[in-house]
N, C-alpha and C positions, 0 to 999 in steps of 0.2 A: 215552177221551182225545180232547179236541177239538184240532184243528190250525188255527191262524190264521196268516196271512201278513203281518200288521202289527198294531201295537198299536191303530191306528184301527179295524181290522176287529173286534178283540176288544172295543174300547170299554169300556162298563161292564157287559158281559154277565157278567163274572167277579165272583163275590161274595167280598168280603173277601180279596183276593189275597195269598198268601204267595209271594214271588218269589225266584228265583235267576236268574243270567245267566251265559252263557259258551258256548264252542264245543261242549263236551261230546262231542268226537270219540271214538267208541268206546264211550261210556257205560260207563266202567270202574268199578271198585269204589269209588273216591273219589267219582265222580259219583253213584253210587247212594246213598251215605251222605247226600249233600246232598239228593237227591230224596226219600229216605225221611224226612228231617228236615222238609222243607217240607210234605210231605203230612201228617205228624203234627201240625205246628203249625197247618196249615189246619183240621184237624178240631177243634182246641181252640177256634178262633174262628168255627166254623161257616162256614168259607171254602173256597177252592179253591187248590190248588198250581199254580204257573205257572213254566215255564222259558222265558226269553227267550234264543233262540239265533240264529245268523247263517248266512246262505248268500249267496254262497260263503264258504268259510273266510277269515277276515280276512287271513291271510298271503298268500293267493292274490291278493288285491286290492292290498295294500300293497306286495308285492314280486313283481310279475308276471314279472320277469326270472328269478326263482328257480324252477326247475322241479323241485326235489328234494322238495317237500312231497307226501307220499303220505298219503291218508286211511285211517284205520282203518275207518271206516264211510261209505258213501255216504249221501246224504240219505234215500233210501228205507229203507236199513238202520237209520239212526239213529232214524227215526220209529217203526219197529217195535220196536226195542230200548227206546225210551222208553215205548212203550205197555205193555210187559211190566213196568215198574217200578211201575205204579199211579198215575203222574202224571195230574193232572186236565187240564192244558192245556199246550200248547207253542205259543209264538209264534215263527215263523221270520221274522226280519227280513232284508230284502235289505241286504247289506253293500256299500257303495259308498265311493269315496274321499271323497265329500261327507259321508257319514254318519260316516266315520272322524274328521272334524273336530269332532264333537259333544263338547262339554266334559262333565265329570262333572256340573256343576251343571245343564246343559241336559238331560242324559239323565235325571237324577233328577227334576227339577222338571217338565219338559215331558212326559216320557213316563211315568215311574213314578207320579208324584203326580197330575198333572192328567188324564191320559188313562186311566190304569189304576186309580187310587185305591188304591195299594199299602198293605197293612196291616203286613206284615213283610218283611224282606229277609234272606236267608241266602246267604253266600258261602263259597267254599272257602278253604283256607289260603293266605295270601299272594296273594289274588286282586286283580288290577288291572283297571280298565276306564276307558272314556272316552278322549278325545284323548290320544295319546302315553302311554296307560296311566297317566294322572295320578291316577285315582281309586283309593282304597284303603280299608281298614277304618276308619281314623281319619276320613277325609273323609265316609264314608258315615254313620258314627255322628253326626257333627255335623249332617248334613242330616236325619237321622232325628229328632233332637231338635227341629229347626226345623219339620219337617212332620209330626210326630207318627206316625212309624212306627218299629218296633223293628228292630234289626240284630243278626245273630248270625254268628259265624265257625265253620266246621267244621274240626277239626284235620286235618292231613295223615294219609293212610292208609298203613300199612306192610304189605307182604306179604313173607314170608321175609326180614325185616329190611331191606327196601329200600322206599324211598318210591315209591308208585305215581304215574306220570305218563304222559300220552299219548306223550311222547317215548320213554320207556323201553319202552313197549308196541310202538311202531313199530319200534324197534331189535330187539326180541325176535322179532317177526313176520318182519321182513326176514331175519334170520339163521337162521330156521327153528326157533327155540325156541318151538314152538307151545304146548306144555304150560305153559311159563312165562308166555306171553302170556295164555293162558286163565285162569290163576290171577289175574293182574293185572286182567283184565277182569271176572272173576266170571261169565263165560259163555264158550261156545265162540266162537272167531273165525269169522266168516261171510263168504262171498263170494257175491254174487247176480249172475246172468246168464242168458243164453238158450242153450239147447242146440241145436246143429246138427251135421250130419255131413258138412260140405263137405270136410273134410280128415281123413284117418285115417293119420297118419304111421307107425303101428306095426302096421298090418294085415298087411303082408307078413311080419312076424315072428310072426304068429299072435295078435296082440292088437288086436281090433277096439275102437275107442274112439269116443267122441263128444267134441265140443269145447264148452267153455263160453265164450261170447262175453260179455265184461264191458263194460257200457255206461258205467260211471263211469271216465273216463280217468285220474283221480288215485287210483284204488283201489290200496291197498298189497297187493302179491302177494309171497309168500315167495320165497327163493332157489330156484334150480334143484334139483330133487329129486323124490322120490316121497313121497306123503302119504296117510295113512289118513283118509278122509272119509266123511261120509254126505250124501246128496242129499235135501233136504227139498222135497217137492212135494205139494200138496193134502192136507196133514195126514198124509202118510206119509213114511217114511224108507227110503232104499235105500243099501246099502253100495257103496263104490267106492274105487278107487285113483286118486288124482289124480297126473298126470304133468306137472310144471311145468318148462318150458324157458324160462328168463329170460335176457334180454340184460343182461350185466354189464359195467361198466367200472370200472377202479380209481379214476377221478376222480369217480365219480358213484354214489350209493347204489343207484340203480336207474334204468336208462334206458328201461325199457318192457317190457311183457309180450310175449313171443314166442308162447307157446302154453300153454293149460291144458287138457289132455286128460284124459278120464275113462274108465277101464276099469271097467265095471259088474260088481260081484260078485253083484248080484241082478238078474235079468232084469226089464226094464221098458222100455216104449217111452216115451221122454221127448223125442224130437225135436220141436223147435218150442216146447217148454215153457219158462217162466221159473221157475227153481229157485234155491234157496239152498243152498250148500255149508256144512257144518259141518266145520271142520278139527280133527282129533283129535291127530295126531302126525306129525312128519316121520320117515319110515322110513329113507331113505338118499339117497345121491348118485345122480345120473344123468349118464352120459357118452354123450350122443347120437352123438358122432363116434367112439366107441371100437371100432366094428365090430359086426356083427350078433350074433355069438355072445356077446359080453360084455353087450350091451344085453338080449338075450333072457334070459340067466341072471339079470341084475340085476332085470328086471321080474318074472320068475317068482318069485324070492325075495321081492320086495316084495309081490306079491299074496298069498303065503302068510302073510306077517307082518300084512298088513292084515286078512285073514280072522280071524286070531287076536286082533287088537286090537279089532275091532268085530264083535260077534256078537249 
């Protein structure tokens, strides 16, 4: 998969582009259906599949005063998840307030048609784009007729009788319903960061840990609790118990990560390494201020359960 940072950079390098566009946060099951479709269509016309996505997330630019948006995937994680889908090209466009004023007509004619030479466009169910979200399926079809490209809409995707959306996935992750989120995503929820041992808050209780430093400030982290996880590093996996202690406020979905500590179930020196956590399941609550005896019993039980869950 090739990664471009502007349509100008991609230029006419892409042959017979079959395009979709959107934030694609999390690359969930609905996104994957769209990507699978554009890749299949691209093969039919001897072309290439293209996702045009945006960084930063549009809501962070349009509503900077709103701090509640948490991302399912960092840009680094999203690129890797996209790579796994078989997509040919991703164009990551810088999203600015100026760009947000681009009309549907300007976006299609100046970018998709003139600079990219689009052959087909596929959008998700009820997808809107352009200034003030004015562009929709109907307007895209009209522009397609004018500029000789085809348009297709993918139906919404249901999992367990619920429509999949990034918003629902964020809610599931935040509340600790990891297995539900994983089903919506059609892959495990991941968290990428750097391992260090500057702090070991549970070592006096007999639980030496390492800490995961997360570099994406908007990364969504689940509620306080213990989680069965695997650590992915250098094509290997190591089992661990994640101990998350999150700052919670009734008036805010999440006000920031306090700590994500890892008790390693498999011995391995990972200090200083950049790793990716795969989250399997929330095991239970954590009461860090409940007293040493209660915390010790809670962690011991969680470790046993984690070892049973991931083997």
